[in-house]
C-alpha positions as CSV (number, residue, x, y, z in Angstrom):
1,M,0.1,0.0,-0.4
2,D,1.5,3.1,-1.0
3,I,1.3,5.9,1.7
4,P,-1.1,7.9,-0.1
5,K,-3.4,5.6,0.2
6,L,-3.7,5.2,3.8
7,N,-6.8,6.1,5.1
8,L,-5.7,8.2,8.8
9,D,-9.7,9.0,9.3
10,K,-10.0,5.6,10.4
11,V,-6.6,4.9,12.2
12,K,-7.0,5.2,16.1
13,A,-3.9,3.0,16.7
14,V,-0.7,1.9,15.2
15,F,0.7,-1.6,15.5
16,L,3.9,-2.7,14.6
17,D,6.2,-5.6,14.2
18,L,9.3,-6.2,15.6
19,D,11.9,-7.8,13.7
20,G,12.5,-6.6,10.6
21,T,10.2,-3.4,11.2
22,L,12.0,-1.9,13.6
23,Y,15.6,-2.4,12.8
24,D,17.6,-4.0,10.1
25,L,16.9,-7.5,10.0
26,K,19.2,-8.0,6.6
27,K,22.5,-6.7,8.6
28,M,21.8,-8.8,11.9
29,Q,21.7,-11.9,9.9
30,R,24.7,-11.1,8.2
31,I,26.1,-10.6,11.6
32,M,24.6,-14.5,13.3
33,R,26.0,-15.9,10.0
34,K,29.3,-14.4,10.7
35,K,29.1,-15.8,14.4
36,I,27.8,-19.3,13.3
37,L,30.8,-19.5,10.7
38,I,33.4,-18.5,13.8
39,H,31.4,-20.9,16.2
40,L,31.9,-23.8,14.0
41,L,35.5,-22.9,12.9
42,N,36.3,-22.8,17.0
43,K,34.0,-25.2,18.6
44,P,33.2,-27.8,15.7
45,W,31.7,-30.5,18.2
46,K,29.1,-28.0,19.8
47,F,27.8,-28.3,16.1
48,K,24.2,-29.4,17.6
49,E,23.7,-25.5,19.4
50,I,23.1,-24.7,15.2
51,L,21.1,-27.6,14.3
52,I,18.5,-26.7,17.3
53,V,18.4,-23.4,16.1
54,Y,17.6,-24.9,12.7
55,Y,15.0,-26.5,13.6
56,F,13.5,-24.2,16.3
57,R,13.0,-21.7,13.5
58,K,11.6,-24.4,11.2
59,D,9.6,-25.8,13.3
60,R,7.6,-22.7,14.3
61,K,7.7,-22.0,9.9
62,N,6.2,-25.0,9.3
63,S,3.2,-23.8,12.3
64,S,2.7,-20.5,10.7
65,G,-0.7,-18.9,11.3
66,A,-1.8,-21.9,13.7
67,F,-2.7,-21.4,16.9
68,V,-1.2,-23.7,19.4
69,P,-1.8,-24.3,22.9
70,D,0.7,-23.3,25.2
71,L,3.4,-22.4,22.7
72,K,6.0,-20.9,25.2
73,T,6.5,-24.8,26.3
74,T,5.3,-26.5,22.9
75,Q,8.0,-24.8,20.9
76,Y,10.6,-26.6,22.9
77,R,8.8,-29.7,22.7
78,W,9.1,-29.7,19.0
79,L,12.3,-29.8,19.5
80,Q,12.7,-32.8,22.2
81,R,11.5,-35.0,19.4
82,R,14.3,-34.3,17.2
83,F,17.1,-34.2,20.6
84,D,16.9,-36.0,23.6
85,M,17.9,-32.9,26.0
86,P,15.6,-31.2,28.9
87,L,13.5,-28.4,28.1
88,E,15.9,-25.7,30.0
89,E,18.6,-26.7,28.2
90,L,17.6,-26.7,24.7
91,E,15.9,-23.4,25.9
92,S,18.9,-22.0,27.8
93,I,21.0,-22.5,23.6
94,I,18.0,-20.7,21.9
95,Q,18.1,-17.8,24.1
96,K,21.8,-17.4,23.6
97,W,21.3,-17.6,19.7
98,M,18.1,-16.1,18.9
99,F,18.4,-13.1,21.9
100,D,21.0,-12.7,23.9
101,L,24.0,-12.8,21.3
102,P,21.6,-11.0,18.4
103,S,20.8,-8.2,21.5
104,E,24.4,-7.0,21.6
105,H,24.4,-5.6,18.0
106,L,20.6,-4.1,18.2
107,G,21.7,-0.9,19.4
108,K,23.0,-0.1,15.9
109,L,20.8,-1.5,13.6
110,G,17.2,0.5,14.7
111,F,15.5,2.4,12.0
112,S,16.5,6.2,13.0
113,S,13.9,7.5,11.9
114,V,11.9,5.3,14.1
115,H,11.6,7.6,17.5
116,S,10.3,11.0,15.2
117,F,7.5,8.5,13.9
118,F,6.5,7.5,17.8
119,Y,7.0,11.1,19.0
120,Q,4.5,11.9,16.4
121,L,2.0,9.4,17.3
122,K,2.1,10.6,21.1
123,Q,1.5,14.3,19.8
124,K,-1.5,13.2,18.2
125,G,-2.6,10.7,20.8
126,I,-2.3,7.9,18.7
127,P,-1.5,4.6,20.8
128,Y,0.9,2.2,19.3
129,G,2.3,-1.2,20.2
130,I,4.6,-4.0,19.1
131,H,4.0,-7.4,18.7
132,S,6.6,-10.1,17.6
133,D,6.2,-14.2,16.7
134,L,9.1,-14.7,19.1
135,P,9.4,-13.7,22.6
136,L,10.6,-9.8,22.8
137,G,13.3,-10.6,25.5
138,N,14.9,-7.3,25.9
139,K,14.9,-6.4,22.6
140,L,13.2,-3.0,23.1
141,E,15.4,-1.5,25.9
142,A,18.5,-2.6,23.2
143,L,16.5,-0.4,20.5
144,K,15.8,2.3,23.0
145,I,11.7,2.2,22.6
146,Q,9.1,2.5,24.4
147,V,5.8,1.7,23.4
148,D,2.3,2.0,24.9
149,F,1.6,-1.7,24.4
150,Q,3.8,-4.7,23.9
151,T,3.2,-8.7,23.0
152,D,4.4,-11.7,21.4
153,A,3.1,-15.0,20.0
154,T,3.5,-17.2,23.0
155,D,1.7,-14.7,25.7
156,S,-0.9,-17.2,27.4
157,D,-3.9,-15.3,25.6
158,I,-2.5,-15.2,21.6
159,N,-0.4,-18.5,21.5
160,A,-0.3,-17.9,17.8
161,L,1.9,-17.5,15.3
162,K,1.4,-14.8,12.1
163,P,-0.5,-14.6,10.0
164,H,-3.1,-16.1,12.7
165,P,-4.5,-12.2,13.8
166,A,-4.6,-12.7,17.5
167,G,-2.1,-9.9,18.2
168,V,-4.2,-7.8,16.1
169,M,-7.4,-8.8,18.0
170,R,-6.1,-8.2,21.3
171,F,-4.6,-5.2,21.0
172,A,-7.6,-3.6,19.0
173,K,-9.7,-5.3,22.4
174,K,-7.7,-3.6,25.2
175,L,-8.0,-0.2,23.2
176,G,-11.6,-0.5,23.1
177,I,-11.3,0.0,19.3
178,E,-12.2,-2.1,16.5
179,T,-9.4,-4.1,14.1
180,E,-10.6,-2.0,11.3
181,E,-9.3,1.3,12.8
182,V,-5.6,-0.4,13.1
183,L,-3.0,0.6,10.9
184,V,-0.4,-2.6,11.2
185,L,3.4,-1.7,10.0
186,G,5.9,-5.0,8.8
187,D,8.2,-6.0,7.0
188,K,7.0,-9.3,5.6
189,K,3.7,-9.5,2.8
190,E,3.4,-13.1,3.9
191,L,2.8,-12.9,7.3
192,D,2.2,-9.4,8.7
193,G,0.3,-8.5,5.6
194,W,-1.7,-11.6,5.7
195,M,-2.4,-10.8,9.4
196,A,-3.8,-7.6,8.7
197,K,-5.9,-8.4,6.1
198,E,-7.1,-11.4,8.4
199,A,-8.4,-8.7,10.7
200,H,-9.6,-6.5,8.2
201,A,-7.1,-3.8,9.1
202,Q,-4.9,-1.6,6.9
203,F,-1.6,-2.5,6.1
204,F,2.0,-0.4,5.7
205,H,5.2,-2.9,4.0
206,I,8.0,-1.5,5.7
207,Q,11.4,-2.1,3.3
208,T,14.6,-2.2,4.5
209,S,16.1,-0.4,1.8
210,I,14.0,2.8,2.5
211,A,12.7,2.0,5.5
212,N,13.7,5.8,7.3
213,Q,12.6,7.3,4.4
214,Q,9.1,5.6,4.8
215,Y,9.4,6.2,8.4
216,E,9.7,10.0,7.6
217,K,6.9,10.1,5.8
218,L,4.9,8.3,7.8
219,T,5.3,11.1,10.6
220,D,5.1,13.7,8.1
221,L,1.7,12.3,7.0
222,F,0.5,12.1,10.7
223,K,1.5,15.1,11.9
224,A,-0.3,17.1,8.7
225,H,-3.9,14.6,9.5
226,P,-6.1,16.5,12.3
227,V,-6.5,13.5,14.3
228,N,-7.1,13.3,18.2
229,E,-4.1,16.7,18.0
230,K,-3.1,17.4,21.9
């Protein structure tokens, strides 16, 4: 959707994806590939850790769009089908490779124009929230971002992976608005875009190569629009 086609008259809240939407995910992936290579060269006997991360991601991808009871635990039980290891050990490995190591670099990868966009939303009195298929961990702190609302797929009242619209629905319900009044921002049309479609919400595609320019244009668009200005 082009920015001029957004119907801001209907927008009462903004709902954003995290990975790839608030920071440069492609650069992060290059950094992590390098870390994996160094890990395999220096500690080849720990190759299983990389396999565990691979299957963690694969199992979740295979369950895209599904409601998964107790997803927080179930995602590790999926791994136990392949690796005879305690849940705690599997969770520790995922925590290391999916959250701890990436978080060390997040501060340098965030899209700088996001902050101006959020400031403008606050000026207009428009609440905004973050949702992720993965646990948020300390990612928002690393990005120096504060939001009005944050959720992830493993929350007990969501337990669903994108493009399931549960995240948008919970966000709208908490605010007491209709899902049609939510603007969803995300970098993946097949997940974030379809999630928005399922919720009958507007969607805007954030593209890594021009993300900062897009946020600048969105900021100007909201600034010029007379909605709930404080």
